[in-house]
C-alpha positions, -999 to 999 in steps of 0.1 A, spaced: -93 -34 156 -99 -67 172 -113 -79 137 -83 -69 121 -58 -88 149 -80 -120 146 -73 -120 106 -39 -118 109 -33 -143 138 -60 -168 131 -59 -182 94 -29 -211 86 -31 -210 46 -1 -213 27 20 -211 58 45 -234 47 50 -217 14 52 -181 30 76 -194 58 105 -182 34 139 -168 47 140 -129 46 160 -131 17 158 -155 -13 189 -171 -27 206 -163 -56 190 -197 -77 152 -186 -62 161 -151 -76 167 -170 -108 136 -187 -107 114 -155 -105 114 -160 -65 121 -134 -41 112 -121 -6 110 -84 10 104 -82 46 90 -57 70 88 -62 105 63 -91 108 51 -89 72 64 -107 39 62 -99 4 67 -131 -17 71 -130 -51 66 -161 -74 63 -156 -110 43 -123 -121 21 -127 -87 29 -112 -49 19 -129 -17 16 -109 12 18 -124 48 22 -124 84 31 -151 115 -2 -165 113 -6 -170 73 -12 -153 41 -33 -117 39 -37 -112 8 -20 -116 -28 -23 -101 -64 -42 -119 -95 -50 -111 -125 -38 -91 -153 -38 -56 -138 -22 -70 -108 5 -88 -121 40 -77 -124 73 -70 -103 77 -65 -63 95 -32 -59 87 -24 -22 69 -38 8 59 -10 36 38 -7 64 15 23 77 3 22 113 36 6 125 34 -14 160 -6 -4 167 -36 -27 163 -44 -8 127 -7 -16 113 -13 -27 75 15 -39 50 11 -25 14 36 -37 -13 46 -13 -45 41 -34 -80 57 -29 -114 29 -39 -139 40 -41 -175 33 -12 -198 22 13 -168 33 45 -169 31 43 -127 35 21 -100 8 5 -86 1 0 -48 -18 -27 -34 -32 -38 1 -54 -60 18 -94 -53 18 -105 -25 40 -137 -30 66 -162 -14 44 -156 -47 23 -166 -70 53 -198 -91 41 -191 -114 67 -162 -132 51 -134 -107 56 -115 -125 82 -114 -158 61 -106 -139 29 -67 -142 21 -69 -135 -18 -82 -106 -26 -60 -77 -28 -69 -42 -35 -60 -15 -60 -51 14 -33 -33 40 -53 -4 48 -78 30 61 -71 48 79 -103 83 78 -117 82 113 -118 70 145 -101 35 152 -105 13 184 -99 -17 168 -90 -30 133 -86 -67 123 -84 -76 90 -65 -95 66 -86 -130 70 -72 -122 109 -70 -126 112 -34 -92 129 -30 -68 143 -48 -32 159 -41 -16 186 -53 17 204 -53 18 239 -40 51 258 -42 70 235 -20 48 216 -1 19 190 -12 -17 196 0 -41 166 6 -79 174 -3 -108 151 6 -144 153 -1 -168 172 19 -194 145 13 -185 111 -4 -220 109 -17 -220 140 -34 -185 155 -50 -206 190 -63 -201 198 -23 -166 206 -28 -135 197 -11 -114 203 23 -75 201 32 -69 173 51 -32 185 58 0 195 39 35 183 37 67 194 23 82 177 -5 76 169 -43 45 147 -52 52 111 -61 22 97 -54 -13 90 -35 -25 62 -18 -59 56 -3 -63 30 26 -100 25 46 -112 57 32 -79 79 41 -54 98 18 -20 86 22 6 110 2 40 94 -12 64 131 -16 102 131 -25 129 152 -5 165 147 -11 163 115 -34 142 99 -6 103 88 -11 83 85 21 46 83 29 26 104 53 -8 109 66 -30 113 98 -21 92 123 -29 90 165 -2 119 167 -14 141 144 10 141 107 29 117 109 55 99 84 49 64 82 77 50 63 104 54 37 96 35 -2 125 23 -17 121 16 -56 155 2 -65 149 -31 -56 
C-alpha cells in the first residue's frame, strides 16, 4: 500500500500537460482533446491516446495499436482507500467489445514500478450486449449468467487450471463485462440500463462505481 501511494504522489512527469481543466473546451474537442475526471484522477484524450494522471503526475497511458482508441469512461475501484485504482474504458477501432485498461499491478514490480508512468495493462473487456459467459484473457477467472444473477468464478490453483474453479461471489444483473485487477475479478453488470462494477472489498461484496458508455 505504501508503494502505491508513493507512486501516485512522487512523480512530476507530464504534470504541466495533465493539469488541464476538468472539462475540455469546444476547440479542444475538435482537435481530439478531451478530459474526464473522477475524484482526484484525470483521463486525458489526446488524439487516439489516453493519459491517466493523479495530482502528482501521470500514472499510465495507452499506446500501440491494441490500446489506441476513444476514451469512453474513467472509473475507480476501492475509492477513498490506500489501494484505490483508476481504470479507463476505451473503444478501439474494429473491435466487438470495449477494452478496460489500468496501471500495472504489484506483481509486475521489477524494481522500476514506482517510476513506470507509461505502461497500461489490458485488464478486461466490456461488451455492447449481454453475454452468457466471459473468460479472462489468462483463463484464471470467468463470469457466467445464471438466471437473474451473475456468478464469478476463480481458479483453485493459478498454476494448474485442471484443479477447477470455485465461486468467488454472485451479483444480481445481466453480465456485460469482466475486469481483472491485481489478480482479482471485478464483474460489470447491467441493471435497469445502468452499468456497475462489483467485487470484493473491505466489507465484502461491493459496488465500486458505475460506468457510463454514452460519453
